[in-house]
N, C-alpha and C positions, 0 to 999 in steps of 0.2 A: 504494500500500500504506500502510495506516495504522500508527501506532505500536503500537496494540493488537495488530494481527496479527503484527508483528515480535516483540513481547515474548512473546506466547503461543507462538510457534514456537521459542523459545530453550530451552525445557524447564528452567527455573530451579528446579524443584522438587527436582532432584537435589542442589543445594547444601544445602537444608534437611535432607535425609536424611543427607548426609555429616556435616553439623554435629551432628546428633543422635547419630550413631554415635560421633563423636569425643568428645562430651560423656559418653555412657554408658561408654565405655572409661576415660576419666579418672576419672569418679565411682566406678566399680567398683574401680579400682586404689587410690584413696584409701581406700575402705571396707576393702579387704583389708589395706592397710598398717596402718590403725588397729586392726583386729581382731587382727592378729598382732603388735602392738607389745608390748615388754616392759613390765611394770608399773612398773619404776623409770623408764624413759624417759617413760612417760605422766605419772607424778607430777612429774617434772622440767619437762616441757612445761607442765603445768597451773599450775605456780608462776611461770612466766615473767612474766605481767602484773603480779604483785605483787612481783617481785624488784627491790630497789633497791640491790643490791650492785654498786658501781661498780668494784670491784677484780677483776672477772672478766677474766682475760687474753684470753679469746676475744672479748669485746665491746669492750675498750679496749686500745689499744696503749700501750707505755711512753712514746712521744713525745707522746701526746695529753694535754692538760691538762684537768683537771676543771673544769666550768663554762664552758668556752670553746666 
């Protein structure tokens, strides 16, 4: 028996279909979450890349030194 015969009998196409279904579920859930997001939350998230405020208690703990 050749390797080609073994690989063709394994039915590996099911893995591609399962991966596609998982991708579509995750993509749809992200789209739904974005569409139903509050306007204030969306504005806050949009400003994150430009935010240089290092005093945000969520991002920096009290024990962490700035610049270290």
